[in-house]
C-alpha positions as a LaTeX table, in Angstrom:
\begin{tabular}{lrrr}
\hline
Residue & $x$ (\AA) & $y$ (\AA) & $z$ (\AA) \\
\hline
Met1 & 0.00 & 0.00 & 0.00 \\
Ser2 & 2.82 & 2.41 & 0.84 \\
Lys3 & 4.54 & 1.70 & $-2.51$ \\
Met4 & 1.44 & 2.76 & $-4.36$ \\
Gly5 & 1.29 & 6.06 & $-2.45$ \\
Ala6 & 4.95 & 6.80 & $-3.22$ \\
Arg7 & 4.37 & 6.14 & $-6.93$ \\
Val8 & 1.40 & 8.51 & $-7.04$ \\
Thr9 & 3.35 & 11.20 & $-5.21$ \\
Arg10 & 6.31 & 10.84 & $-7.56$ \\
Met11 & 4.00 & 11.00 & $-10.59$ \\
Phe12 & 2.43 & 14.30 & $-9.46$ \\
Arg13 & 5.83 & 15.73 & $-8.52$ \\
Asn14 & 7.34 & 14.98 & $-11.97$ \\
Phe15 & 4.23 & 15.93 & $-13.99$ \\
Asn16 & 4.94 & 18.76 & $-16.44$ \\
Leu17 & 8.28 & 19.42 & $-14.77$ \\
Glu18 & 10.05 & 20.82 & $-17.84$ \\
Asn19 & 7.32 & 23.36 & $-18.57$ \\
Arg20 & 7.34 & 24.59 & $-14.97$ \\
Val21 & 11.15 & 25.00 & $-15.04$ \\
Phe22 & 11.10 & 26.98 & $-18.31$ \\
Arg23 & 8.30 & 29.20 & $-16.99$ \\
Glu24 & 10.35 & 30.07 & $-13.87$ \\
Leu25 & 13.49 & 30.76 & $-15.90$ \\
Ser26 & 11.69 & 33.02 & $-18.39$ \\
Lys27 & 10.31 & 35.32 & $-15.62$ \\
Glu28 & 12.04 & 38.67 & $-15.23$ \\
Lys29 & 14.44 & 38.82 & $-12.36$ \\
Pro30 & 13.92 & 41.62 & $-9.83$ \\
Gln31 & 16.44 & 44.42 & $-10.14$ \\
Ala32 & 18.76 & 45.18 & $-7.27$ \\
Ala33 & 18.26 & 48.44 & $-5.40$ \\
Pro34 & 20.55 & 51.28 & $-6.50$ \\
Arg35 & 23.65 & 51.74 & $-4.39$ \\
His36 & 23.94 & 54.71 & $-2.05$ \\
Glu37 & 26.47 & 57.26 & $-3.22$ \\
Ala38 & 29.22 & 57.44 & $-0.64$ \\
Ala39 & 31.07 & 60.63 & 0.22 \\
Leu40 & 34.53 & 60.98 & $-1.18$ \\
Pro41 & 37.21 & 59.44 & 0.99 \\
Pro42 & 39.47 & 61.90 & 2.84 \\
Ser43 & 42.40 & 61.02 & 0.59 \\
Ala44 & 40.62 & 62.50 & $-2.48$ \\
Gly45 & 40.58 & 66.04 & $-1.04$ \\
Gly46 & 43.67 & 65.38 & 1.05 \\
Ser47 & 45.69 & 68.47 & 0.28 \\
Glu48 & 42.95 & 70.85 & 1.45 \\
Ala49 & 42.31 & 68.89 & 4.64 \\
Val50 & 46.02 & 68.68 & 5.49 \\
Glu51 & 46.41 & 72.43 & 4.97 \\
Ala52 & 43.41 & 73.15 & 7.22 \\
Met53 & 44.84 & 70.94 & 9.97 \\
Asn54 & 48.31 & 72.50 & 9.81 \\
Gln55 & 47.07 & 76.11 & 9.94 \\
Lys56 & 47.54 & 77.86 & 13.26 \\
Asn57 & 44.40 & 79.42 & 14.69 \\
Ala58 & 45.44 & 82.73 & 16.32 \\
Pro59 & 42.40 & 83.12 & 18.67 \\
Leu60 & 42.85 & 79.59 & 20.01 \\
Leu61 & 46.58 & 80.11 & 20.53 \\
Ser62 & 45.94 & 83.29 & 22.54 \\
Leu63 & 43.42 & 81.45 & 24.72 \\
Leu64 & 45.90 & 78.62 & 25.25 \\
Arg65 & 48.61 & 81.07 & 26.36 \\
Ser66 & 46.26 & 82.57 & 28.94 \\
Val67 & 45.80 & 79.19 & 30.69 \\
Tyr68 & 47.63 & 79.03 & 34.02 \\
Val69 & 48.27 & 75.67 & 35.69 \\
Glu70 & 48.94 & 75.44 & 39.42 \\
Ser71 & 50.27 & 72.19 & 40.87 \\
Lys72 & 50.52 & 71.00 & 44.46 \\
Asp73 & 52.74 & 68.50 & 46.21 \\
Pro74 & 51.14 & 65.01 & 46.05 \\
Glu75 & 52.15 & 64.27 & 49.66 \\
Ala76 & 50.07 & 67.18 & 50.96 \\
Ala77 & 47.07 & 66.05 & 48.87 \\
Ala78 & 47.40 & 62.50 & 50.23 \\
Ala79 & 47.50 & 63.79 & 53.83 \\
Ala80 & 44.33 & 65.85 & 53.24 \\
Ala81 & 42.55 & 62.81 & 51.78 \\
Ala82 & 43.58 & 60.71 & 54.81 \\
Glu83 & 42.13 & 63.31 & 57.19 \\
Val84 & 38.83 & 63.32 & 55.28 \\
Ser85 & 38.64 & 59.51 & 55.38 \\
Lys86 & 39.33 & 59.51 & 59.15 \\
Glu87 & 36.46 & 61.95 & 59.68 \\
Val88 & 34.09 & 59.75 & 57.66 \\
Thr89 & 35.07 & 56.54 & 59.49 \\
Gly90 & 34.94 & 58.31 & 62.85 \\
Asp91 & 31.30 & 59.24 & 62.23 \\
Asp92 & 30.62 & 55.72 & 61.04 \\
Glu93 & 32.12 & 54.09 & 64.15 \\
Ala94 & 29.98 & 56.23 & 66.45 \\
Gly95 & 26.85 & 54.85 & 64.72 \\
Arg96 & 27.75 & 51.18 & 65.17 \\
Arg97 & 27.16 & 48.71 & 67.97 \\
Pro98 & 28.84 & 45.39 & 68.79 \\
Leu99 & 27.18 & 42.19 & 67.65 \\
Arg100 & 25.08 & 40.53 & 70.38 \\
Phe101 & 24.44 & 37.15 & 68.81 \\
Ser102 & 25.75 & 35.39 & 65.70 \\
Leu103 & 25.87 & 31.98 & 64.13 \\
Pro104 & 29.16 & 30.30 & 63.24 \\
Gly105 & 29.43 & 31.22 & 59.59 \\
Glu106 & 33.02 & 30.70 & 58.49 \\
Gln107 & 32.43 & 27.02 & 57.90 \\
Tyr108 & 29.74 & 27.98 & 55.36 \\
Gly109 & 31.89 & 30.58 & 53.62 \\
Leu110 & 30.19 & 33.56 & 55.27 \\
Val111 & 32.09 & 36.54 & 56.63 \\
Glu112 & 31.96 & 36.85 & 60.41 \\
Leu113 & 30.56 & 40.24 & 61.45 \\
Thr114 & 31.86 & 42.02 & 64.54 \\
Asp115 & 29.56 & 45.06 & 64.62 \\
Val116 & 26.44 & 46.37 & 62.91 \\
Pro117 & 25.04 & 49.89 & 62.38 \\
Lys118 & 22.72 & 51.21 & 65.06 \\
Gly119 & 19.09 & 50.71 & 64.13 \\
Lys120 & 19.85 & 47.49 & 62.20 \\
Leu121 & 19.70 & 43.79 & 63.08 \\
Thr122 & 21.38 & 40.76 & 61.63 \\
Ile123 & 19.15 & 37.81 & 60.78 \\
Pro124 & 20.31 & 35.68 & 63.74 \\
Glu125 & 19.74 & 38.63 & 66.11 \\
Ala126 & 16.27 & 39.23 & 64.68 \\
Leu127 & 15.34 & 35.55 & 65.02 \\
Lys128 & 16.66 & 35.43 & 68.60 \\
Ala129 & 14.79 & 38.62 & 69.59 \\
Leu130 & 11.54 & 37.43 & 68.00 \\
Ser131 & 11.73 & 33.96 & 69.52 \\
Ser132 & 12.52 & 35.45 & 72.95 \\
His133 & 9.50 & 37.74 & 72.67 \\
His134 & 7.33 & 34.83 & 71.51 \\
Arg135 & 8.40 & 32.62 & 74.44 \\
Gln136 & 8.38 & 35.31 & 77.14 \\
Pro137 & 6.29 & 38.33 & 76.02 \\
Gln138 & 6.22 & 39.87 & 79.55 \\
Thr139 & 10.02 & 39.81 & 79.90 \\
Trp140 & 10.99 & 40.59 & 76.29 \\
Thr141 & 8.73 & 43.53 & 75.49 \\
Ala142 & 9.17 & 45.73 & 72.43 \\
Glu143 & 10.76 & 48.41 & 74.63 \\
Lys144 & 13.37 & 45.99 & 76.00 \\
Ile145 & 14.21 & 44.68 & 72.51 \\
Ala146 & 14.56 & 48.26 & 71.22 \\
Gln147 & 16.87 & 49.14 & 74.13 \\
Glu148 & 18.89 & 45.92 & 73.90 \\
Tyr149 & 19.58 & 46.15 & 70.15 \\
Val150 & 19.58 & 49.99 & 69.80 \\
Leu151 & 16.51 & 50.10 & 67.54 \\
Asp152 & 13.79 & 52.65 & 66.80 \\
Met153 & 10.71 & 52.03 & 68.97 \\
Lys154 & 8.23 & 52.30 & 66.07 \\
Asp155 & 10.19 & 49.77 & 64.00 \\
Thr156 & 10.52 & 47.40 & 66.95 \\
Lys157 & 6.78 & 47.46 & 67.65 \\
Ala158 & 6.09 & 46.70 & 63.97 \\
Leu159 & 8.67 & 43.89 & 64.04 \\
Val160 & 7.13 & 42.26 & 67.11 \\
Glu161 & 3.58 & 42.69 & 65.81 \\
Phe162 & 3.95 & 41.56 & 62.20 \\
Phe163 & 6.84 & 39.06 & 62.18 \\
Ile164 & 6.58 & 35.61 & 63.72 \\
Pro165 & 9.56 & 33.25 & 63.88 \\
Phe166 & 9.24 & 29.81 & 62.34 \\
Gln167 & 7.63 & 27.14 & 64.47 \\
Val168 & 7.97 & 23.42 & 63.92 \\
Lys169 & 4.97 & 21.45 & 65.04 \\
Ile170 & 5.10 & 17.66 & 65.04 \\
Ile171 & 1.65 & 16.14 & 64.97 \\
Pro172 & 1.66 & 12.59 & 66.39 \\
Pro173 & $-0.33$ & 10.04 & 64.39 \\
Glu174 & $-3.65$ & 8.92 & 65.85 \\
Ser175 & $-3.07$ & 5.39 & 67.08 \\
Gly176 & $-6.81$ & 4.66 & 67.44 \\
Gly177 & $-8.49$ & 2.89 & 64.55 \\
Ala178 & $-6.29$ & 4.19 & 61.75 \\
Lys179 & $-4.95$ & 1.60 & 59.36 \\
Gln180 & $-1.27$ & 1.73 & 58.58 \\
Ile181 & 0.64 & 0.06 & 55.81 \\
Lys182 & 3.16 & $-2.40$ & 57.18 \\
Ala183 & 6.37 & $-3.35$ & 55.48 \\
Ser184 & 6.35 & $-6.81$ & 53.98 \\
\hline
\end{tabular}
């Protein structure tokens, strides 16, 4: 059955093949778009361009002569930059507090922090503060957490109200009349 289908297909494919080929070849070919006229290369008008480049422009030369350059000793500039950087780091150190709680991170490729900016918490500190508040809300109030970690009171109240640390609850199976699959 498949041989018959292939023969029919071949017959239709080869039918009037020569006439179709001649018809395609006798059609007019589309003409290519005209080329864009390019500007003359700089070498064609080279003598004029070279002369224009070599001419001295008197107004520009007079402006160039009026420029005055003042230089300073690089050691003095470096000392001034060091003083500015000390002022910036001095302000930064005043706004930092020592780390209260951290997880061992070097074994996981994390950088060990020693201090954090005031008003900020690390993730381990936040989890510890939230879990302490969750376990003992009378002892660990929002005011105490704000004082302990040098935080803004409004932010601490929002943290305690809206964030809840993860809880793992293990639900024991009901041993009553439940059927269990036993290993065979």
